[in-house]
C-alpha distance (Angstrom), angle and dihedral (degrees) to the residues before:
residue distance angle dihedral
X1 . . .
X2 3.75 . .
X3 3.79 93.2 .
X4 3.83 91.0 49.9
X5 3.82 89.6 53.3
X6 3.83 93.4 47.9
X7 3.79 91.0 48.2
X8 3.82 92.0 53.0
X9 3.84 89.7 49.5
X10 3.79 92.1 50.6
X11 3.78 93.9 46.2
X12 3.84 90.8 49.1
X13 3.76 90.8 48.6
X14 3.72 90.5 49.8
X15 3.80 92.1 51.3
X16 3.75 91.8 48.1
X17 3.83 89.7 52.0
X18 3.79 90.3 49.0
X19 3.75 92.0 51.1
X20 3.79 91.5 47.3
X21 3.79 89.8 51.5
X22 3.75 90.8 51.9
X23 3.76 90.8 49.9
X24 3.80 93.0 49.0
X25 3.87 89.6 48.6
X26 3.77 91.6 50.2
X27 3.76 93.6 49.6
X28 3.75 92.2 50.0
X29 3.80 92.6 48.0
X30 3.79 87.9 51.0
X31 3.76 91.7 52.8
X32 3.78 92.8 -119.8
X33 3.84 100.3 136.5
X34 3.68 131.3 140.5
X35 3.77 111.6 25.0
X36 3.82 93.0 -154.4
X37 3.79 95.5 -158.9
X38 3.82 122.7 -176.9
X39 3.77 106.0 -85.3
X40 3.83 94.5 36.5
X41 3.84 108.0 125.9
X42 3.77 115.9 -129.5
X43 3.88 120.1 176.6
X44 3.87 118.8 179.9
X45 3.74 123.1 -176.5
X46 3.80 131.2 163.2
X47 3.69 98.4 -77.3
X48 3.73 102.0 6.6
X49 3.81 136.9 67.0
X50 3.80 121.9 -174.4
X51 3.86 122.2 -173.0
X52 3.81 121.1 -179.6
X53 3.92 108.5 176.7
X54 3.77 96.8 -160.4
X55 3.84 93.8 155.8
X56 3.67 93.2 47.7
X57 3.79 92.5 49.3
X58 3.84 90.9 49.7
X59 3.81 91.4 49.7
X60 3.89 93.9 48.8
X61 3.84 88.7 46.2
X62 3.81 92.0 52.9
X63 3.74 92.1 47.3
X64 3.75 94.2 48.5
X65 3.80 91.2 44.2
X66 3.84 90.5 55.3
X67 3.72 91.7 43.6
X68 3.81 95.3 52.2
X69 3.84 92.4 44.0
X70 3.92 91.2 52.9
X71 3.83 91.4 45.8
X72 3.78 93.9 44.0
X73 3.85 93.7 57.4
X74 3.87 111.3 91.0
């Protein structure tokens, strides 16, 4: 029984990764890249650009946490 449970988890994880890949591909094809929310750090110099999307990462983390908590309740 333990192997069957692990197999289900791995298959579910694979499907989630596949769907996430399709979403990222669709977003890049539509030209919606870089949310540039307030709080994201962008430093531009002559030969150097540094972008740290801290607000975007926090927002995505919050959404995924809520999603997984809702899906995890049975």
